[in-house]
Phi, psi and omega in degrees: 000130182286147179287122186292330182215086186290337182260018184299312183294320179297316180297319181297316182293333176286332182268354183293138176248126183252141172227143180247127185228154175285145183203173178285172177122187183297144179143351180062223181292337180302329181302324184288338185244347181240133181277090183262339180286133180251133177239117177263139175233131179228124176277110184293326182293333179289341178285337181055059181281156172294157185298319181295317180295318178303311182294321177295321179295320179298318179294319180292322183289322179060237184284351178283349177260128181275170180294336178278001178086026178256132172266128180244120179242128180247129179240124179217021183291327189253170183274340185251153181297316182296320178295319176294323179297314179295321179298315181295318180294323179293320178296320178294316179298321178297317179296317179295319179298316181294324180292329182286336181285127176280134179290147181290139180287137179280132178263138180291134179276151181234133178262143174274178185300316180297318179296320177296314179300316182291326176295315179296321178298316181294325178293319178295318181297315181295320177297321179295320179297316182290324179295330180289343178279165176121193182289140178262127178272127181268000000 
């Protein structure tokens, strides 16, 4: 199956808006004076995604997607701005790649005649065991 949109991640990275903010996390006192936390914002509507891909992306993003259609990813795992920037971009690319993948269709399982009979027999046996429980009449 051909990839429906090979340049999706490149287009998304071109539309990303980055903001650097001071934040909690590793770094000691450095955290208070250097803006190492990265916040990425991506307007999903500007990507012009197919409807199915959009819905999968919306489900994957969850609370990270705002009502205006912006995905907000915050990265603060690392001590440096550049490491957090790369981490946030990698996470966004991973999310877009996962949304682009179509889920495999589930195939209905089929039982043969013997399987059906054995299943019904075990149900009858289990029902008999349960029917045997209860109050005992003297």
